[in-house]
C-alpha positions as CSV (number, residue, x, y, z in Angstrom):
1,X,-2.9,-50.2,-21.6
2,X,1.1,-50.0,-21.5
3,X,0.5,-47.2,-23.7
4,X,-1.2,-45.4,-20.9
5,X,1.5,-46.2,-18.7
6,X,4.3,-45.0,-20.9
7,X,2.4,-41.1,-21.0
8,X,0.7,-41.3,-16.7
9,X,4.7,-42.0,-16.4
10,X,5.9,-38.7,-18.9
11,X,3.0,-36.7,-17.3
12,X,4.7,-38.0,-14.0
13,X,8.5,-37.3,-14.9
14,X,7.3,-34.4,-16.5
15,X,5.7,-32.9,-13.3
16,X,8.7,-33.7,-11.0
17,X,11.2,-31.9,-12.8
18,X,8.7,-28.9,-12.6
19,X,9.2,-29.5,-8.9
20,X,12.5,-29.9,-9.1
21,X,12.5,-25.5,-10.1
22,X,13.4,-23.2,-7.9
23,X,10.6,-20.6,-7.2
24,X,11.6,-16.8,-8.7
25,X,13.0,-15.1,-6.4
26,X,10.5,-11.4,-5.4
27,X,12.2,-8.4,-6.4
28,X,13.0,-6.2,-3.3
29,X,11.1,-3.1,-3.4
30,X,13.6,-0.1,-2.5
31,X,12.6,1.6,0.8
32,X,9.9,3.8,1.2
33,X,12.1,7.3,1.5
34,X,10.8,10.3,3.3
35,X,9.1,12.2,1.3
36,X,8.1,16.5,2.5
37,X,6.0,17.7,0.2
38,X,3.7,17.0,-2.8
39,X,6.2,17.3,-5.0
40,X,8.6,14.5,-4.2
41,X,5.8,12.0,-3.4
42,X,5.0,13.0,-6.5
43,X,8.1,11.5,-7.8
44,X,7.8,8.6,-6.3
45,X,4.2,7.5,-7.9
46,X,6.2,9.0,-11.3
47,X,9.2,6.4,-10.4
48,X,7.1,3.1,-10.4
49,X,9.0,1.9,-13.4
50,X,11.6,1.2,-9.6
51,X,9.1,-0.7,-8.1
52,X,8.7,-4.6,-8.3
53,X,7.2,-5.5,-11.7
54,X,3.9,-7.4,-10.4
55,X,2.8,-8.7,-13.8
56,X,3.7,-8.8,-17.9
57,X,1.4,-10.5,-20.1
58,X,2.7,-10.5,-23.8
59,X,-0.3,-11.3,-24.8
60,X,-2.0,-7.9,-24.7
61,X,1.7,-5.7,-23.6
62,X,1.0,-4.8,-19.9
63,X,3.0,-4.3,-17.1
64,X,1.7,-3.8,-13.7
65,X,4.2,-2.3,-11.1
66,X,3.3,-2.6,-7.9
67,X,4.5,-1.6,-4.7
68,X,3.2,-2.5,-0.7
69,X,2.7,0.0,1.7
70,X,2.8,-0.4,6.1
71,X,-0.4,-0.2,6.4
72,X,-1.1,-3.9,4.3
73,X,-2.6,-1.8,1.7
74,X,-0.7,-1.6,-2.2
75,X,-0.1,0.8,-5.0
76,X,0.0,-0.6,-8.5
77,X,0.3,1.6,-11.7
78,X,-1.0,-0.8,-15.0
79,X,1.1,0.3,-18.3
80,X,0.4,-0.6,-21.4
81,X,2.0,-1.0,-24.8
82,X,1.8,1.0,-27.3
83,X,2.3,3.6,-30.8
84,X,3.5,6.8,-29.3
85,X,3.2,9.8,-30.7
86,X,6.2,12.1,-30.2
87,X,4.5,15.9,-32.1
88,X,7.9,17.2,-31.0
89,X,10.2,14.9,-33.1
90,X,11.9,15.7,-36.4
91,X,11.1,13.9,-39.8
92,X,8.1,12.5,-40.8
93,X,4.8,11.8,-39.6
94,X,5.5,8.3,-38.8
95,X,8.9,8.8,-38.0
96,X,7.4,10.9,-35.3
97,X,5.8,7.6,-33.4
98,X,8.0,5.0,-31.8
99,X,6.9,1.9,-30.0
100,X,6.5,2.2,-25.5
101,X,4.7,2.5,-23.0
102,X,2.5,4.7,-22.0
103,X,-1.3,5.8,-20.5
104,X,-1.0,4.5,-16.9
105,X,-4.7,3.2,-15.0
106,X,-4.0,4.0,-10.7
107,X,-5.1,1.4,-8.1
108,X,-5.0,1.4,-4.4
109,X,-5.2,-2.0,-3.8
110,X,-7.1,-2.8,-0.4
111,X,-8.0,-6.4,1.7
112,X,-11.2,-7.4,1.0
113,X,-11.8,-5.3,-2.6
114,X,-11.9,-6.8,-5.9
115,X,-9.3,-4.8,-7.9
116,X,-10.7,-3.4,-10.4
117,X,-13.2,-1.7,-7.7
118,X,-9.3,-0.6,-6.4
119,X,-9.0,2.2,-9.5
120,X,-8.2,5.6,-8.7
121,X,-6.0,8.7,-9.8
122,X,-2.2,9.6,-9.1
123,X,-3.6,12.3,-6.6
124,X,-5.0,9.9,-4.3
125,X,-1.3,7.7,-4.7
126,X,0.1,11.2,-3.6
127,X,-2.3,11.9,-0.9
128,X,-2.1,8.4,0.8
129,X,1.4,8.3,0.8
130,X,0.8,11.7,3.0
131,X,-1.0,10.7,5.0
132,X,1.1,7.5,5.4
133,X,3.8,9.0,6.2
134,X,2.2,11.6,8.3
135,X,0.9,8.1,11.4
136,X,4.6,7.3,11.2
137,X,5.7,10.6,12.7
138,X,2.9,11.1,14.0
């Protein structure tokens, strides 16, 4: 009986310590710049690493970068850790591989939709940026 109470007290003390730790600050996203053409919009999407890192899963080597838009939707770029081949690198065949993040998946998150149903492509993210800024301008 005494052992059970000691375990309970230790568990409660651990929970209390967790409550006292400050919440991690949400990373701030950069303001959406005025993007005048599709090249600038594409460059903004390609610079997803400047967006806040939303989720990082070390076990699977995935990173999700998220940019929240004014209309309530969010653009998400998912990248995987992988061995990347560089055919232009000099040296042996093995030397042409390096660790990095490759293969991108694009998502447009909308309220009421499941994450898996929001997969899209880079071109549609660019069009969404055009639509957002057209509404803002007009």
